[in-house]
C-alpha positions as CSV (number, residue, x, y, z in Angstrom):
1,X,0.0,0.0,0.0
2,X,1.3,3.5,-0.9
3,X,-0.2,6.9,-1.1
4,X,-1.4,6.5,-4.7
5,X,-3.5,3.5,-3.8
6,X,-5.5,5.0,-0.9
7,X,-8.7,6.9,-2.0
8,X,-8.5,10.5,-1.1
9,X,-9.2,12.5,0.9
10,X,-7.8,10.7,3.9
11,X,-5.8,11.3,7.1
12,X,-2.1,10.3,6.9
13,X,-0.3,9.9,10.2
14,X,3.5,10.1,10.5
15,X,4.0,7.5,13.2
16,X,7.7,8.4,13.9
17,X,6.7,12.0,14.4
18,X,3.8,11.0,16.8
19,X,6.3,8.9,18.8
20,X,8.7,11.9,19.0
21,X,5.9,14.1,20.3
22,X,4.9,11.6,22.9
23,X,8.5,11.2,24.0
24,X,8.9,15.0,24.4
25,X,5.8,15.1,26.6
26,X,7.0,12.1,28.6
27,X,10.4,13.8,29.1
28,X,8.7,17.0,30.4
29,X,6.5,15.0,32.8
30,X,9.5,13.1,34.1
31,X,11.3,16.4,34.8
32,X,8.4,18.0,36.7
33,X,6.7,14.9,38.3
34,X,3.3,15.9,36.8
35,X,1.1,13.2,35.3
36,X,0.0,13.4,31.7
37,X,-3.7,12.5,31.0
38,X,-4.0,13.3,27.2
39,X,-7.3,14.6,25.9
40,X,-8.9,12.0,23.5
41,X,-11.1,14.7,21.9
42,X,-8.2,15.4,19.6
43,X,-7.7,11.9,18.2
44,X,-10.8,9.9,19.3
45,X,-8.9,6.7,18.8
46,X,-8.2,3.9,21.3
47,X,-5.2,3.0,19.2
48,X,-3.7,6.4,19.8
49,X,-4.7,6.3,23.5
50,X,-2.9,3.0,24.0
51,X,0.2,4.5,22.3
52,X,0.0,7.4,24.7
53,X,-0.3,5.1,27.7
54,X,2.6,3.1,26.4
55,X,4.6,6.4,26.5
56,X,3.8,7.0,30.2
57,X,0.3,8.6,30.2
58,X,-1.5,8.1,33.5
59,X,-4.9,7.7,31.8
60,X,-7.1,9.4,29.2
61,X,-9.3,12.5,29.3
62,X,-12.6,12.6,27.4
63,X,-14.9,15.4,26.5
64,X,-18.1,13.4,26.4
65,X,-19.6,10.3,27.9
66,X,-19.7,8.7,24.4
67,X,-16.0,9.1,24.0
68,X,-15.4,7.6,27.4
69,X,-17.5,4.6,26.5
70,X,-15.5,4.0,23.4
71,X,-12.2,4.2,25.3
72,X,-13.3,1.9,28.2
73,X,-14.8,-0.7,25.8
74,X,-11.5,-0.8,24.0
75,X,-9.4,-1.5,27.1
76,X,-8.6,2.0,28.5
77,X,-8.9,1.5,32.3
78,X,-8.5,5.0,33.7
79,X,-10.7,7.8,32.2
80,X,-11.6,11.3,33.2
81,X,-14.7,12.9,31.7
82,X,-13.7,16.6,31.9
83,X,-17.3,17.7,31.5
84,X,-20.7,17.5,33.2
85,X,-22.9,14.5,32.5
86,X,-26.6,15.5,32.9
87,X,-29.8,13.6,32.3
88,X,-31.2,10.3,33.7
89,X,-30.3,8.2,30.7
90,X,-26.7,9.5,30.5
91,X,-26.2,9.1,34.2
92,X,-27.4,5.5,34.0
93,X,-24.8,4.9,31.2
94,X,-22.1,6.5,33.3
95,X,-23.0,4.5,36.4
96,X,-22.7,1.3,34.3
97,X,-19.4,2.4,32.9
98,X,-18.0,2.8,36.4
99,X,-18.3,-1.0,36.8
100,X,-15.8,-1.5,34.0
101,X,-13.1,1.0,34.7
102,X,-11.8,3.8,37.0
103,X,-14.1,6.6,35.7
104,X,-14.0,10.1,37.0
105,X,-16.4,13.0,36.0
106,X,-16.6,16.7,36.6
107,X,-19.5,18.4,38.5
108,X,-20.2,22.1,39.1
109,X,-23.5,22.1,40.9
110,X,-25.4,20.4,43.8
111,X,-28.3,19.0,41.7
112,X,-25.9,17.2,39.3
113,X,-23.9,15.8,42.2
114,X,-27.1,14.5,43.8
115,X,-28.4,13.0,40.6
116,X,-25.0,11.3,39.9
117,X,-25.1,9.8,43.5
118,X,-28.5,8.4,42.9
119,X,-27.6,6.9,39.6
120,X,-24.4,5.1,40.8
121,X,-26.2,4.0,44.0
122,X,-29.0,2.4,41.9
123,X,-26.3,0.7,39.8
124,X,-24.2,-0.5,42.7
125,X,-21.1,1.3,41.4
126,X,-19.0,4.2,42.4
127,X,-17.8,7.3,40.6
128,X,-14.8,9.5,41.2
129,X,-15.7,13.2,41.1
130,X,-13.7,16.4,40.4
131,X,-15.3,19.7,41.2
132,X,-14.8,22.0,38.2
133,X,-13.7,25.6,38.9
134,X,-14.0,28.4,36.4
135,X,-10.5,29.9,36.0
136,X,-11.4,32.6,33.5
137,X,-13.2,30.9,30.5
138,X,-16.6,31.9,31.8
139,X,-17.9,28.5,30.8
140,X,-18.6,25.6,33.2
141,X,-17.3,25.6,36.7
142,X,-18.1,27.0,40.2
143,X,-17.3,30.7,40.3
144,X,-15.7,31.0,43.8
145,X,-13.5,29.0,46.1
146,X,-16.2,29.1,48.7
147,X,-18.6,27.5,46.2
148,X,-16.0,24.8,45.5
149,X,-15.7,24.1,49.1
150,X,-19.4,23.7,49.6
151,X,-19.8,21.4,46.6
152,X,-16.7,19.3,47.4
153,X,-18.1,18.8,51.0
154,X,-21.4,17.7,49.6
155,X,-19.7,15.3,47.1
156,X,-17.6,13.8,49.9
157,X,-20.8,13.1,51.9
158,X,-23.0,11.5,49.1
159,X,-23.2,7.7,48.7
160,X,-21.5,6.2,45.7
161,X,-19.3,9.3,45.1
162,X,-15.6,9.7,45.9
163,X,-14.3,13.2,45.9
164,X,-11.1,13.2,43.9
165,X,-10.1,16.8,43.6
166,X,-10.4,19.8,41.2
167,X,-10.5,20.5,37.5
168,X,-9.8,23.9,35.9
169,X,-9.0,24.5,32.2
170,X,-7.4,27.7,31.1
171,X,-8.7,27.4,27.6
172,X,-8.8,31.2,27.1
173,X,-5.0,31.2,27.5
174,X,-3.7,28.2,25.6
175,X,-3.3,30.0,22.2
176,X,-2.2,33.4,23.3
177,X,0.9,34.9,21.7
178,X,3.5,36.0,22.5
179,X,4.6,33.4,25.1
180,X,4.8,36.0,27.9
181,X,1.1,36.9,27.5
182,X,0.2,33.2,27.6
183,X,2.3,32.7,30.7
184,X,0.7,35.6,32.5
185,X,-2.9,34.5,31.7
186,X,-2.1,31.0,32.6
187,X,-0.5,31.9,35.9
188,X,-3.6,34.0,36.8
189,X,-5.8,31.1,36.0
190,X,-3.7,28.6,37.9
191,X,-3.6,30.7,41.0
192,X,-7.3,30.4,41.2
193,X,-7.0,26.7,41.4
194,X,-4.1,27.0,43.8
195,X,-6.1,29.1,46.2
196,X,-9.1,26.8,45.9
197,X,-7.0,23.7,46.6
198,X,-5.6,25.3,49.7
199,X,-9.0,26.2,51.0
200,X,-10.3,22.7,50.5
201,X,-7.3,21.1,52.1
202,X,-7.5,23.5,55.1
203,X,-11.0,22.0,55.6
204,X,-9.8,18.4,55.5
205,X,-10.7,17.7,51.8
206,X,-7.7,16.1,50.1
207,X,-7.2,16.8,46.4
208,X,-5.7,13.6,45.1
209,X,-6.1,15.0,41.5
210,X,-5.9,18.5,40.3
211,X,-6.3,18.5,36.5
212,X,-5.9,21.1,33.8
213,X,-3.7,22.5,31.1
214,X,-3.7,22.2,27.3
215,X,-1.1,21.9,24.6
216,X,-0.3,25.6,24.6
217,X,0.2,25.7,28.4
218,X,1.3,22.2,29.2
219,X,4.7,23.4,30.5
220,X,3.2,26.2,32.5
221,X,0.3,24.4,34.2
222,X,2.5,21.3,34.4
223,X,5.1,23.2,36.4
224,X,2.6,24.8,38.8
225,X,2.6,23.4,42.3
226,X,-1.2,23.1,42.5
227,X,-1.6,20.6,39.7
228,X,-1.0,16.9,39.7
229,X,-1.9,16.3,36.0
230,X,-2.2,18.0,32.7
231,X,-4.6,17.3,29.8
232,X,-2.9,18.3,26.5
233,X,-4.6,17.0,23.3
234,X,-3.3,18.5,20.1
235,X,0.4,17.9,20.9
236,X,0.1,14.4,19.5
237,X,-0.6,15.5,15.9
238,X,-0.4,19.4,16.0
239,X,-2.0,21.8,13.5
240,X,-1.2,25.2,12.0
241,X,-2.7,27.1,15.0
242,X,-0.5,25.5,17.6
243,X,2.4,25.4,15.2
244,X,2.4,29.2,15.2
245,X,3.3,29.1,18.9
246,X,6.7,28.3,20.4
247,X,6.1,24.6,21.1
248,X,8.5,21.6,20.8
249,X,6.1,19.4,19.0
250,X,6.0,18.6,15.2
251,X,3.3,18.1,12.6
252,X,2.4,14.4,12.5
253,X,-0.9,14.3,10.7
254,X,-1.9,15.5,7.2
255,X,-5.0,15.5,5.0
256,X,-4.0,14.0,1.7
257,X,-5.9,15.1,-1.4
258,X,-5.8,14.5,-5.2
259,X,-5.6,17.2,-7.8
260,X,-8.7,16.8,-9.9
261,X,-8.6,19.8,-12.1
262,X,-6.1,22.4,-13.5
263,X,-8.6,24.6,-15.3
264,X,-6.3,27.5,-16.0
265,X,-2.7,28.6,-15.4
266,X,-2.0,29.3,-11.7
267,X,-5.0,27.5,-10.4
268,X,-5.5,23.9,-9.3
269,X,-8.4,22.2,-7.5
270,X,-8.2,19.2,-5.1
271,X,-10.9,16.8,-3.9
272,X,-11.2,17.9,-0.3
273,X,-13.2,20.8,1.1
274,X,-15.2,21.7,4.2
275,X,-16.3,18.1,4.7
276,X,-12.7,17.0,5.1
277,X,-10.9,20.0,6.6
278,X,-12.3,22.6,9.1
279,X,-11.7,26.3,8.9
280,X,-12.6,27.9,12.3
281,X,-8.9,28.5,13.0
282,X,-8.1,29.5,9.4
283,X,-7.5,27.8,6.1
284,X,-5.5,24.5,5.9
285,X,-2.0,24.9,4.5
286,X,-0.5,22.8,1.6
287,X,2.7,21.4,3.0
288,X,3.9,18.7,0.6
289,X,3.5,17.4,-3.0
290,X,3.7,13.9,-4.4
291,X,3.5,13.9,-8.3
292,X,1.4,11.1,-9.8
293,X,3.5,8.1,-10.6
294,X,6.4,9.3,-8.5
295,X,8.7,6.5,-7.3
296,X,9.3,8.5,-4.1
297,X,8.0,6.9,-0.9
298,X,7.3,10.3,0.7
299,X,6.1,13.6,-0.6
300,X,8.4,16.6,-1.3
301,X,8.0,19.5,1.1
302,X,6.5,22.7,-0.4
303,X,8.0,26.1,0.5
304,X,5.6,28.3,2.4
305,X,3.3,30.2,0.1
306,X,4.3,28.4,-3.1
307,X,0.7,27.0,-3.2
308,X,-2.1,28.7,-1.3
309,X,-5.7,27.8,-0.6
310,X,-8.0,30.6,-1.7
311,X,-11.3,29.1,-0.9
312,X,-13.0,25.9,0.2
313,X,-16.5,24.6,-0.8
314,X,-18.0,21.4,0.4
315,X,-15.9,19.0,-1.7
316,X,-13.3,21.2,-3.3
317,X,-10.3,23.4,-2.4
318,X,-9.2,25.9,-5.0
319,X,-5.5,26.7,-4.8
320,X,-3.5,29.6,-6.2
321,X,-0.2,28.4,-7.7
322,X,1.8,31.6,-8.1
323,X,5.2,29.8,-8.3
324,X,4.1,27.8,-11.3
325,X,4.5,24.4,-9.6
326,X,4.0,21.8,-12.4
327,X,0.9,20.3,-10.8
328,X,-1.0,17.7,-12.8
329,X,-4.1,15.6,-12.5
330,X,-3.6,12.8,-10.1
331,X,-0.9,14.5,-8.0
332,X,-1.3,14.3,-4.3
333,X,-1.2,17.4,-2.1
334,X,-0.7,17.1,1.6
335,X,-2.4,19.7,3.9
336,X,-1.7,20.7,7.5
337,X,-5.1,21.2,9.2
338,X,-5.7,24.5,10.9
339,X,-7.6,22.8,13.7
340,X,-6.7,19.2,14.3
341,X,-9.6,18.2,16.7
342,X,-12.5,19.2,14.4
343,X,-10.7,17.9,11.3
344,X,-10.2,14.5,12.7
345,X,-13.9,14.2,13.6
346,X,-14.7,14.3,9.9
347,X,-12.9,11.1,9.1
348,X,-13.3,7.4,9.9
349,X,-9.7,6.2,9.7
350,X,-6.1,7.1,10.2
351,X,-3.7,5.7,7.5
352,X,-0.4,5.2,9.4
353,X,3.0,5.6,7.8
354,X,6.5,5.1,9.2
355,X,9.6,6.0,7.2
356,X,7.4,6.5,4.2
357,X,5.9,3.1,4.3
358,X,2.3,2.2,5.0
359,X,2.0,0.2,8.3
360,X,-1.8,0.1,9.0
361,X,-5.1,1.7,9.5
362,X,-6.5,2.9,12.8
363,X,-10.3,3.4,13.1
364,X,-11.4,6.7,14.7
365,X,-13.8,4.8,16.9
366,X,-15.1,7.8,18.8
367,X,-15.8,9.9,15.7
368,X,-19.1,11.7,16.3
369,X,-19.3,10.5,19.9
370,X,-20.7,13.8,21.1
371,X,-23.6,12.3,23.1
């Protein structure tokens, strides 16, 4: 199997680059003593999750109950749902999942905590609980340390629940540039968690887990004394948004397309559009070119700006070719996604390559698991 034999568009993973990214994160964790619990919302794949655990991850973070179910049913034994699970049916599913693995979930209000307690009590299971604290995103999470103390005390008293600690995600800071602005916003957010942890522990509530951090702030949150674990996601594959920051991770995933039309000089069209590549963080960037029939095992890198996306429709990308690259029908163009998480969710499989050779397909099992 080579690139020419795989129907486009598809996701191509550079396995060697993935392993280098995982090794860099493991090295950081070893130097600070923080645990890494990678966020599966990026890759949605038990195969990638197992690879992360093989490289030292303490467990896996999920955005939704559906993702957690996929991970647990594929052998992932330690899962944090960094979100609220609400509704009788979903809580029943969560309670059943707690029989199969070490499952932890976030809460931010009394009624959700009580409903979770009732669900696990009926199922005869137990759930670990982290109280989510708003650290500046103005999304979910209790708003004050006093609120966190009241909720944590309630959780610790409810049957079937085990208070585990705190969760706080500084998502408003993870993509800030320059680095000093990111560091300042991250520190302000992390100090909220630090003060909340001290208040809880002063009242006898031990925070075994304090979880937060993303790819853009992994080394800031990961070095903060309040945190026991970080939840980076995009670092495993990277994208153009995170690559614009000063991070030590490399691009490891590409959307591979075929040139289907060269209707006029300076313009070419490929067979991938909005149904294959997302744009909320900007347009995808062409990064490599593999001419049709080329004996090369790997594509040739493109210099920045030599080929540019000018617009995307549902199934097409139109590209400006100002440098006059001799693009022909059937050529393959490789794109860096602008946002890896939402791009991955459009595909069913990863096609994995190492040293330019195809070495297997991984199913994106949790694709669409937003329920």
